[in-house]
Structure formats: C-alpha cells, structure tokens
Backbone as JSON, one array per atom type, in Angstrom:
{
  "sequence": "MKKITIESTLDVFDNFDELPSDVQSLMNSAKKARLKAYAPYSNFLVGAALLLDNGEVMTGSNQENASYPSGLCAERTAIYYSGAKYPDAKIEKMCIIAGSVHNETSSPIPPCGACRQAIAEYEVKQESPIEIYFMGETGKVVKSESLANLLPLMFDKSFL",
  "N": [[0.84, -1.19, 0.0], [0.37, 2.27, -0.66], [0.64, 5.6, 0.44], [-0.95, 8.68, -0.28], [-0.37, 12.1, -0.22], [-2.24, 15.0, -0.11], [-2.13, 18.38, -0.73], [-3.3, 21.69, -0.27], [-3.04, 25.09, -1.07], [-4.06, 28.08, 0.2], [-4.88, 31.54, 0.18], [-5.38, 33.85, 2.8], [-7.18, 36.63, 3.61], [-7.39, 39.13, 6.06], [-9.61, 40.76, 6.17], [-12.24, 42.32, 4.23], [-11.26, 44.82, 3.32], [-8.58, 44.36, 2.79], [-8.45, 43.19, 0.34], [-7.55, 43.27, -3.18], [-8.45, 46.13, -5.2], [-9.98, 45.54, -7.53], [-11.04, 43.05, -6.9], [-12.5, 43.69, -4.63], [-14.51, 45.2, -5.83], [-15.75, 43.22, -7.41], [-16.58, 41.51, -5.36], [-18.39, 43.2, -4.13], [-20.36, 43.2, -6.09], [-21.21, 40.58, -5.8], [-22.25, 40.79, -3.23], [-24.48, 42.44, -3.69], [-25.93, 40.75, -5.38], [-26.52, 38.73, -3.58], [-28.55, 39.83, -2.06], [-30.71, 39.39, -3.64], [-31.4, 36.8, -3.39], [-33.51, 33.92, -3.18], [-34.6, 32.4, -0.6], [-36.52, 31.03, 1.23], [-36.68, 28.75, 2.78], [-34.22, 27.77, 3.85], [-33.2, 30.15, 4.79], [-30.71, 31.11, 4.25], [-28.62, 33.09, 2.63], [-26.98, 33.51, -0.44], [-24.61, 34.99, -2.59], [-23.07, 35.32, -5.76], [-20.45, 36.37, -7.93], [-19.03, 36.71, -11.13], [-16.11, 37.42, -12.96], [-15.57, 37.83, -16.29], [-13.43, 37.07, -19.11], [-14.02, 38.83, -21.1], [-14.61, 41.14, -19.9], [-17.12, 41.38, -18.82], [-19.36, 41.19, -16.01], [-20.95, 38.72, -14.31], [-23.7, 37.72, -12.34], [-25.18, 35.8, -9.67], [-27.66, 34.34, -7.51], [-28.71, 32.26, -4.77], [-31.47, 30.12, -5.35], [-34.21, 28.81, -4.05], [-36.5, 25.99, -3.69], [-39.61, 24.46, -2.89], [-39.55, 21.78, -3.41], [-36.85, 20.47, -2.58], [-34.45, 19.47, -4.06], [-34.74, 20.81, -6.42], [-33.88, 23.41, -6.37], [-31.28, 25.94, -6.84], [-27.89, 26.73, -6.41], [-26.08, 29.82, -5.78], [-23.57, 30.02, -7.05], [-23.69, 28.17, -9.18], [-25.89, 29.22, -10.51], [-24.83, 31.66, -11.45], [-22.65, 30.71, -13.01], [-23.91, 29.07, -14.97], [-25.6, 30.92, -16.17], [-23.71, 32.66, -17.22], [-22.43, 30.88, -19.01], [-24.53, 30.45, -20.77], [-25.05, 32.98, -21.8], [-22.56, 34.03, -22.65], [-20.94, 31.95, -24.19], [-18.33, 31.48, -25.11], [-16.64, 32.88, -23.49], [-14.13, 33.13, -20.96], [-13.99, 32.36, -17.5], [-12.52, 34.4, -15.21], [-12.35, 35.21, -12.5], [-14.07, 34.47, -9.44], [-16.32, 35.53, -7.0], [-17.72, 34.93, -3.83], [-20.22, 35.34, -1.42], [-21.75, 34.62, 1.64], [-24.37, 33.93, 4.02], [-26.4, 33.56, 6.98], [-29.8, 34.51, 7.58], [-30.54, 34.7, 10.16], [-28.35, 34.98, 11.93], [-25.19, 36.67, 12.15], [-22.68, 35.8, 9.85], [-19.4, 35.1, 10.11], [-17.36, 33.48, 9.31], [-15.5, 32.27, 6.53], [-17.3, 30.98, 3.77], [-17.14, 28.28, 1.79], [-17.69, 27.07, -1.64], [-20.3, 24.63, -2.15], [-20.21, 21.01, -2.58], [-21.49, 20.23, -5.03], [-21.41, 22.63, -6.45], [-18.66, 22.98, -6.6], [-18.02, 20.93, -8.36], [-19.34, 21.83, -10.64], [-17.95, 24.22, -11.14], [-15.48, 23.09, -11.63], [-15.97, 21.83, -14.08], [-16.11, 24.02, -15.85], [-13.59, 25.15, -15.47], [-11.93, 23.15, -16.49], [-12.94, 23.01, -19.09], [-12.28, 25.58, -20.11], [-9.58, 25.5, -19.92], [-7.98, 26.92, -18.15], [-7.18, 28.3, -14.94], [-9.58, 29.29, -12.39], [-9.79, 31.97, -10.31], [-10.91, 31.92, -7.01], [-12.72, 33.57, -4.58], [-13.95, 33.64, -1.31], [-16.26, 34.34, 1.35], [-17.86, 34.98, 4.57], [-20.52, 37.03, 5.8], [-19.02, 38.99, 7.04], [-15.61, 39.48, 8.15], [-12.81, 37.26, 7.61], [-11.46, 36.62, 4.31], [-11.14, 34.13, 1.94], [-8.89, 33.03, -0.56], [-8.58, 31.06, -3.41], [-6.38, 29.95, -5.83], [-7.21, 28.33, -7.84], [-9.85, 26.07, -8.74], [-8.97, 23.52, -8.36], [-7.6, 23.46, -5.95], [-9.64, 23.32, -4.11], [-11.01, 21.08, -4.78], [-9.31, 18.64, -5.14], [-9.21, 16.01, -6.25], [-10.75, 15.91, -8.64], [-13.53, 14.99, -10.73], [-13.61, 14.69, -14.15], [-14.02, 15.22, -17.74], [-12.03, 13.6, -18.76], [-12.24, 11.1, -17.66], [-14.32, 9.87, -18.9]],
  "CA": [[0.0, 0.0, 0.0], [1.08, 3.54, -0.74], [-0.18, 6.74, 0.87], [-0.83, 9.9, -1.08], [-0.66, 13.31, 0.54], [-2.78, 16.07, -0.94], [-2.04, 19.67, -0.07], [-3.86, 22.86, -0.94], [-2.57, 26.36, -0.55], [-5.07, 29.13, 0.08], [-4.53, 32.82, 0.77], [-6.42, 34.33, 3.7], [-7.15, 38.06, 3.89], [-8.03, 39.36, 7.36], [-10.92, 41.39, 5.98], [-12.6, 42.82, 2.9], [-10.43, 45.96, 2.95], [-7.26, 43.9, 2.34], [-8.55, 42.67, -1.03], [-7.25, 44.22, -4.26], [-9.65, 46.92, -5.51], [-10.83, 44.87, -8.51], [-11.74, 41.97, -6.2], [-13.51, 44.36, -3.8], [-15.61, 45.55, -6.72], [-16.44, 41.98, -7.75], [-17.25, 41.04, -4.15], [-19.56, 44.07, -3.95], [-21.38, 42.68, -7.0], [-21.73, 39.37, -5.15], [-23.09, 41.24, -2.11], [-25.75, 42.9, -4.27], [-26.64, 39.56, -5.86], [-26.99, 38.01, -2.39], [-29.81, 40.44, -1.62], [-31.77, 38.93, -4.53], [-31.6, 35.37, -3.17], [-34.82, 33.44, -2.77], [-34.23, 31.33, 0.32], [-37.49, 31.01, 2.31], [-36.6, 27.5, 3.55], [-32.97, 27.73, 4.62], [-32.86, 31.49, 5.28], [-29.27, 31.24, 4.05], [-28.52, 33.84, 1.38], [-25.67, 33.43, -1.08], [-24.43, 35.73, -3.83], [-21.83, 35.03, -6.48], [-20.16, 37.25, -9.07], [-17.95, 36.22, -11.98], [-15.48, 38.32, -13.92], [-15.23, 37.11, -17.51], [-12.29, 37.65, -19.83], [-14.52, 39.89, -21.99], [-14.88, 42.3, -19.05], [-18.47, 41.32, -18.26], [-19.56, 40.64, -14.67], [-22.19, 37.95, -14.23], [-24.01, 37.43, -10.95], [-26.22, 34.83, -9.37], [-28.02, 34.15, -6.11], [-29.36, 30.97, -4.59], [-32.9, 30.09, -5.64], [-34.73, 27.58, -3.44], [-37.77, 25.47, -4.15], [-40.19, 23.57, -1.89], [-38.98, 20.47, -3.75], [-35.47, 20.89, -2.33], [-33.42, 19.28, -5.09], [-34.99, 21.64, -7.61], [-33.27, 24.72, -6.21], [-29.96, 26.09, -7.45], [-26.96, 27.57, -5.66], [-25.67, 31.06, -6.41], [-22.42, 29.81, -7.91], [-24.13, 27.52, -10.41], [-26.74, 30.17, -11.22], [-23.94, 32.59, -12.16], [-21.86, 30.0, -14.02], [-24.75, 28.64, -16.08], [-26.04, 32.14, -16.85], [-22.54, 33.09, -17.98], [-22.24, 29.95, -20.12], [-25.62, 30.63, -21.74], [-24.98, 34.3, -22.43], [-21.25, 34.21, -23.28], [-20.4, 30.59, -24.19], [-16.9, 31.41, -25.42], [-15.87, 33.67, -22.53], [-13.51, 32.4, -19.85], [-14.2, 32.93, -16.16], [-11.23, 34.71, -14.6], [-12.47, 35.27, -11.04], [-15.38, 34.27, -8.85], [-16.45, 35.95, -5.6], [-18.89, 34.35, -3.17], [-20.5, 35.79, -0.07], [-22.87, 33.82, 2.13], [-24.69, 34.08, 5.42], [-27.73, 33.29, 7.48], [-30.67, 35.64, 7.91], [-30.75, 34.68, 11.61], [-27.18, 35.44, 12.68], [-24.09, 37.1, 11.29], [-21.72, 34.77, 9.49], [-18.09, 35.72, 9.98], [-16.43, 32.5, 8.77], [-15.59, 32.12, 5.08], [-18.16, 29.88, 3.34], [-16.71, 27.82, 0.45], [-18.75, 26.47, -2.47], [-20.68, 23.25, -1.81], [-19.64, 20.0, -3.47], [-22.09, 20.3, -6.37], [-20.87, 23.83, -7.1], [-17.25, 22.72, -6.92], [-17.99, 20.11, -9.57], [-19.74, 22.7, -11.76], [-16.81, 25.1, -11.4], [-14.45, 22.24, -12.24], [-16.32, 21.63, -15.49], [-15.74, 25.22, -16.61], [-12.15, 25.32, -15.41], [-11.37, 22.19, -17.44], [-13.38, 23.43, -20.43], [-11.55, 26.77, -20.57], [-8.15, 25.19, -19.82], [-7.28, 27.91, -17.33], [-7.72, 28.33, -13.58], [-10.51, 30.33, -11.96], [-9.54, 32.43, -8.94], [-12.15, 31.89, -6.24], [-12.69, 34.26, -3.31], [-15.19, 33.4, -0.58], [-16.34, 34.92, 2.69], [-19.17, 35.12, 5.2], [-20.93, 38.44, 5.67], [-17.91, 39.8, 7.56], [-14.44, 38.68, 8.55], [-11.76, 36.83, 6.69], [-11.78, 36.24, 2.94], [-10.2, 33.11, 1.47], [-8.66, 33.01, -2.01], [-7.98, 29.88, -4.02], [-5.9, 30.25, -7.18], [-7.85, 27.42, -8.78], [-10.78, 25.13, -8.14], [-8.21, 22.32, -8.02], [-7.26, 23.52, -4.53], [-10.83, 23.0, -3.32], [-11.48, 19.76, -5.23], [-8.08, 18.13, -5.76], [-9.41, 14.77, -7.0], [-11.98, 16.2, -9.37], [-13.99, 14.15, -11.82], [-13.79, 15.5, -15.36], [-14.28, 14.5, -18.99], [-10.97, 12.64, -19.08], [-12.64, 9.79, -17.15], [-15.42, 9.32, -19.7]],
  "C": [[0.88, 1.25, 0.0], [0.13, 4.64, -0.28], [0.11, 7.93, -0.03], [-1.18, 11.08, -0.18], [-1.12, 14.38, -0.43], [-2.71, 17.36, -0.14], [-2.69, 20.75, -0.92], [-3.31, 24.1, -0.28], [-3.62, 27.41, -0.85], [-4.52, 30.4, 0.72], [-5.69, 33.28, 1.64], [-6.18, 35.82, 3.96], [-7.91, 38.27, 5.2], [-9.41, 39.98, 7.24], [-11.06, 41.88, 4.54], [-11.65, 43.91, 2.42], [-9.03, 45.57, 2.47], [-7.27, 43.41, 0.89], [-8.09, 43.71, -2.05], [-8.55, 44.91, -4.69], [-10.55, 46.25, -6.54], [-11.62, 43.73, -7.87], [-12.79, 42.55, -5.26], [-14.73, 44.7, -4.64], [-16.43, 44.32, -7.09], [-17.19, 41.43, -6.54], [-18.48, 41.91, -3.85], [-20.7, 43.65, -4.89], [-22.02, 41.42, -6.43], [-22.64, 39.74, -3.98], [-24.46, 41.7, -2.6], [-26.59, 41.72, -4.75], [-27.24, 38.78, -4.69], [-28.34, 38.54, -1.92], [-30.99, 40.01, -2.49], [-32.05, 37.43, -4.36], [-33.04, 35.09, -2.77], [-34.57, 32.21, -1.91], [-35.21, 31.25, 1.5], [-37.4, 29.77, 3.2], [-35.36, 27.46, 4.43], [-32.66, 29.05, 5.31], [-31.36, 31.73, 5.23], [-29.07, 31.84, 2.67], [-27.09, 33.81, 0.85], [-25.69, 34.25, -2.36], [-23.1, 35.37, -4.45], [-21.69, 36.01, -7.64], [-18.95, 36.7, -9.81], [-17.41, 37.36, -12.82], [-15.06, 37.49, -15.11], [-14.09, 37.8, -18.24], [-12.72, 38.71, -20.85], [-14.9, 41.15, -21.21], [-16.26, 42.3, -18.4], [-18.44, 40.73, -16.85], [-20.92, 39.98, -14.66], [-22.44, 37.62, -12.77], [-25.09, 36.37, -10.85], [-26.48, 34.78, -7.88], [-28.7, 32.8, -5.98], [-30.87, 31.12, -4.74], [-33.46, 28.77, -5.15], [-36.09, 27.22, -4.0], [-38.29, 24.52, -3.07], [-39.77, 22.12, -2.15], [-37.47, 20.67, -3.75], [-34.46, 20.62, -3.44], [-33.6, 20.17, -6.32], [-34.4, 23.04, -7.51], [-31.89, 24.76, -6.86], [-29.14, 27.07, -6.62], [-26.55, 28.8, -6.47], [-24.54, 30.85, -7.42], [-22.84, 29.18, -9.24], [-25.07, 28.42, -11.2], [-25.88, 31.11, -12.06], [-23.18, 31.89, -13.29], [-22.72, 29.63, -15.22], [-25.3, 29.83, -16.86], [-24.91, 32.66, -17.75], [-22.34, 32.21, -19.21], [-23.3, 30.1, -21.19], [-25.48, 31.94, -22.5], [-23.67, 34.51, -23.21], [-20.52, 32.85, -23.33], [-18.9, 30.49, -24.47], [-16.02, 32.19, -24.44], [-15.3, 32.77, -21.44], [-13.83, 33.13, -18.54], [-12.82, 33.16, -15.55], [-11.29, 34.62, -13.08], [-13.92, 35.03, -10.64], [-15.32, 34.75, -7.4], [-17.76, 35.43, -5.05], [-19.01, 34.93, -1.77], [-21.77, 35.1, 0.4], [-23.12, 34.11, 3.61], [-26.14, 33.83, 5.72], [-28.5, 34.58, 7.74], [-30.75, 35.79, 9.44], [-29.56, 35.14, 12.44], [-26.06, 35.78, 11.72], [-23.08, 35.97, 11.08], [-20.37, 35.44, 9.26], [-17.03, 34.74, 9.48], [-16.59, 32.42, 7.25], [-16.39, 30.86, 4.72], [-17.73, 29.46, 1.93], [-17.88, 27.28, -0.35], [-19.04, 25.04, -2.01], [-20.06, 22.29, -2.83], [-20.18, 20.06, -4.89], [-21.55, 21.5, -7.13], [-19.4, 23.64, -7.45], [-17.15, 21.91, -8.21], [-18.36, 20.94, -10.8], [-18.61, 23.66, -12.14], [-15.7, 24.32, -12.08], [-14.71, 22.04, -13.73], [-15.88, 22.82, -16.34], [-14.24, 25.46, -16.58], [-11.46, 24.37, -16.4], [-11.7, 22.61, -18.86], [-12.54, 24.6, -20.96], [-10.04, 26.61, -20.5], [-7.35, 26.29, -19.13], [-7.95, 28.0, -15.97], [-8.7, 29.5, -13.35], [-10.13, 30.7, -10.53], [-10.87, 32.48, -8.21], [-11.9, 32.56, -4.89], [-14.0, 33.97, -2.59], [-15.09, 33.92, 0.85], [-17.74, 34.73, 3.26], [-19.58, 36.57, 5.01], [-19.84, 39.4, 6.1], [-16.72, 38.88, 7.78], [-13.5, 38.34, 7.42], [-12.33, 36.46, 5.31], [-10.7, 35.25, 2.5], [-10.12, 33.18, -0.06], [-8.01, 31.69, -2.39], [-7.59, 30.26, -5.44], [-6.62, 29.45, -8.26], [-8.84, 26.54, -8.03], [-10.06, 23.86, -7.7], [-7.76, 22.31, -6.56], [-8.42, 23.09, -3.64], [-11.39, 21.62, -3.65], [-10.33, 19.05, -5.93], [-8.24, 16.84, -6.55], [-10.7, 14.88, -7.81], [-12.25, 15.18, -10.47], [-14.18, 15.06, -13.02], [-13.93, 14.59, -16.58], [-13.22, 13.48, -19.35], [-11.3, 11.23, -18.6], [-13.7, 9.12, -18.0], [-14.93, 8.57, -20.92]]
}
C-alpha cells in the first residue's frame, strides 16, 4: 500500500479591505446579488459574481424550491447564466458571499460540493484556472488560485 498526501494552498485576507480593488468591486457585485436570493426555507442567502475575460460581470443568487433538489446555488446560477450568455468567454475570477438571515456569518463559506464540480467543469473546459474568493458576511476572505485547490481529486471529462 502507498499513501498519497494532498495539499492545498489558500490565501487568507483578514478582511474585505485587504482585497485588491478589482476583487472588492467583484465582491460588492456578489453582495448585491446576495440580496436577490430566494431562500425562504434555509434562510441562508448566497451571492456570487464572476469576472469574464470579456470584461463582463455575471451574478447569481441561490434560488430555493419547496422540492429541495430543484433549487440552485448562487455559484451555479452565475456559471450557467454566464455559459448561456457568453459561451466562449472564460471565467477569470469568482467571488462568493454567504450568510444566514438569523445570525451574522463571519467565517468564510466555500462552495458546496455540487458547485465545486460545476466550477471544475468550466475550469477544465476553458483550460485555465478560476480564482475563487469566498467569505461570510464579515471577517476573513479566502482566495484559491484554482478550483483544483478545493477539489483536488476532481472528476472530469478525461474519465469518460
């Protein structure tokens, strides 16, 4: 038997103000998108914003449904909207902000597993990494240079 060690390197900013100005702007777009979330069941609002290589910013918010599997996370809403509107554009950066309606969330909230897989699909498709920044409503912001840091053993088209 052989053991494999997997390591990920993430950058952690102490707060929003430490982010580069372009990322602050993108995170502000995610904050605005978060306010449009439809989350009457979980009361957990998420906003995502993407910067495309054509300069466009695409946003998404989580959209819930009484039939729980029918809802969609903010990250996938933004990614799929981007893919539908600008199918040839590459995603350069993604910002995510999340938190509960009931209490302030100060810990960084990463994308869920389904969203990680969706991001992986686009990262593989475009053959270039997507910078991902995520945070709670306040506090630290985490940056990953690539989805591969968050999903190191990703499933992609090479397995099919």
